[in-house]
N, C-alpha and C positions, 0 to 999 in steps of 0.2 A: 545569530541573535543572542549573543552572550549577555548574561546579566538580566534578561527579561524575566518578569515574574511568571510563575506557573499559572496555568488556567487559560481562559479565553483571551485572545490577543486582539488589540484594535487593528483591524485590517480593512483596507478599502475594498468594496465590492465582494464581500464574502465573510465567512467566519472561520476562525482558526484556533484550535486548542493545542497547547503545548505543555508537556511534562517530560523533562529529560530523564527523570528517575522514577517512572511510574512503578517499575518492578525493581527489586533489589538486585545487585549483581549475581547473588547466589541463585535467586529464583529465575532470573533471565538465562543464566547458564544452564540450569536444569531444563527449562522449556526448550532451549536451543537443541540440547541433546535429544530430547524426546521427539521433537519435530524432524530433526535431521534423520533420525532412524526410522520413523514411522510414516512419513508422507511419501506418496508415489511420485517422486521427482521425475520430470521429463524435460527434454529440450524440444520445444514446439517450433513449428514453422508458421510465419505469418506472411501476408501479402503486402509488399511495399513497392510502390512505383511499378506495379504490374508484374512483379516476380516474387517467387517464394524465397524467403530467407530464414535461416535459423535465428531465433532470438538469442541474444548474448547473455543468457542466464538460464537456470532451470526453473520449472514451474510445477505447481500442483493446484488444482481447483477443487474445493471441498464445500459441502453444504447441501442445499436443497433445490438449486435452480441451474438451468442451462444458461451459459453466458457466451456471447459472440462479440468479438472485436477484431478489426484488421483481417477479416476473412477467416478467422479461427473460431470454431465453435467448440466450447469445452463442456463436457458432461461431468457432473459433480461426483467426486468420491465421497464416502461417508465422513462425517465429523469424527475426529479422534478425541480421546479424553483431554489431551492438552489444548486442542483448539476450542473445545467446549468450555473449559475452565477460563480461558482468556475471553471468549465471547461473553460469558456470564458477567465478568468484571466490567467489560466495556458497556454492556447493555444497562447495568446498574448505574454506571457513571453518567451515561449520556441520555438515558431514557429512550433509546432507539432499539428496534429489533433488527438484528443482522441475520440474514438467511444464507449467506455465502461468504467465502473468504478466498482470496487469491494469494497463494504463497509463492514468493520468489526467492530463489537461492542464488546469491552472487558469489561465485566460487573464488574470485580474486578481483584485483583492480581493473582487469580488462572487461569483466562483466558489468553491464550498465543498463540504465533505462533512459531512452531518449526523451526529448521534449514531447509532452502530450497532455491531453485533458481526459479525465474520466467522465465523459459526457455522453455516453451511449444512451439511447432512448430508454432501454430497460432499467437504467438507474434512476430515472425520474428527473424532474426539473431542478431540484436542489438536493442532490444526494449527500448523504453523510458517509464519508470514507474515513475509517479509523485505521491508521498505519502504526503497526507495532514493529520495532526493530530489535533483533537478537543477534548476538555475535559481534563481528567487526563493525567499527564506526565508519560511516560513509557520509559524504556531503549530500544534502538535499536542497535544491534550489527552486524557488517559485519565481515566475516572471509574469507581470501584468501585461496583458495583450495590448492595451492602449498606451499606457504610460511607460512601459518597459521597466518599471520599478522591479527590483529583485529583492527577495528575502531568502536568506540562507540559514540552514539549520545543520548542526552536526548531530546525526542520528546515531547515538551510542546504544549499546545493549541495554534493554530495559526502558527505552524511551517510547513515548506515545505522542503522535501528531494526528490531529483530527481536522479534516477539511470539510466544511459544511457551508450552508447558505448558497450564495451565487458564485462561490469560489471557482467551480469547474467551468463556469461560463466565461469568466473574465481573466483567469490565470492559467498558465501552463506550469508543469513541474517536471523535474528530471533528477536522476541519480547519475551524475557524469562518471565516465571512466577516469582512471588515474594510473600513472606509471609508478606510484608509490607501492611498495609491497603491502598487500592486504590479505588477511585471513578471510575465510568464508563468513557470509552474513545471510541471515534469513529475515525477510520482510513479509509481514502479513498485512493485507489490506482487507478489512472487514467491510462488507457492503450489503445492501438490500436490493435484490433484483426483483423488479415488479412483474406481476403476471401480465400477459399480453393485453388483456382488457383494460389495464390501468395505465398503459403507456400513452404519452402524448406525442 
């Protein structure tokens, strides 16, 4: 979506905020180095089609809540200073409190994220997911479940993409693999995990 203005975008069945240069290249590089060195990266297994498979990327789950998806239950590691600094900026911008963050490290172009929705019950009916990109640029594609309309973004280092409203109900998203040579990328998706009593 080249040439679109920064800020909230007109999107069918959801809300989408886009800023390709939310952090300067220098700040983004500094944050990348901090997170790369301090987060407890692991390659986790999930259940797909009845069997356990290793996810094609590294992960770290930090914050204040336990999170379960695809048969994987993640217990949080503590917030780091870099994660807290980013969270504070996002909360000030969006007026939303985030109690957790999923960090993904894509080591090269073969690491990817398949089509999915962030629609687990513990995220609530209309979750706000704030996605921060640091390091290598990767494609990000959204696909409307009914109309098959696609929206594509180039997630460069320092960019911010926020998915909100009914987006997780009506759209899927992916970070596809590529054969092009790619350097590592760190993606942070800040979210608020609801307590059990608040889930529907």
